[in-house]
C-alpha distance (Angstrom), angle and dihedral (degrees) to the residues before:
residue distance angle dihedral
X1 . . .
X2 3.79 . .
X3 3.83 134.8 .
X4 3.80 88.6 -102.2
X5 3.80 94.2 55.7
X6 3.81 109.9 128.2
X7 3.79 96.4 176.2
X8 3.82 92.8 122.4
X9 3.81 94.4 53.9
X10 3.79 124.8 87.9
X11 3.84 111.4 -99.5
X12 3.81 91.0 -131.0
X13 3.82 88.9 57.6
X14 3.81 95.4 47.6
X15 3.82 91.8 49.9
X16 3.82 93.3 56.1
X17 3.80 117.6 109.5
X18 3.79 115.8 -106.6
X19 3.81 115.6 -108.4
X20 3.78 114.6 -170.6
X21 3.78 118.1 -152.9
X22 3.80 111.4 -125.3
X23 3.79 113.8 -123.4
X24 3.78 122.3 -120.2
X25 3.80 100.0 -123.1
X26 3.82 94.2 -162.3
X27 3.81 90.8 52.8
X28 3.81 92.1 48.2
X29 3.81 92.2 47.4
X30 3.81 91.0 53.3
X31 3.80 98.9 49.5
X32 3.80 113.3 124.2
X33 3.79 100.5 -98.8
X34 3.83 91.7 -161.4
X35 3.80 87.4 77.4
X36 3.80 87.8 65.7
X37 3.80 99.2 50.5
X38 3.77 110.4 135.6
X39 3.79 92.5 34.1
X40 3.80 118.2 112.2
X41 3.83 94.1 -116.4
X42 3.81 135.3 44.4
X43 3.80 127.0 175.1
X44 3.83 109.2 -93.0
X45 3.83 88.9 -164.0
X46 3.81 94.1 57.1
X47 3.82 110.6 150.7
X48 3.80 122.6 -156.2
X49 3.80 114.0 -156.0
X50 3.82 111.3 -145.5
C-alpha cells in the first residue's frame, strides 16, 4: 500500500470536496516566534504588542 491509500476511510468522506480554512493573518503574525527557534524559518514581520 502507498501513502495515498485511502482504503480505510469511508467512501462518502473521501468524495467530499476539500474546503481549506483561511488563516487569520493577524493571529499568525503575533505567534510567539521563540517557540520556533531552531526551525529554518521565523516570521520577519513578527509584531510584539506591548
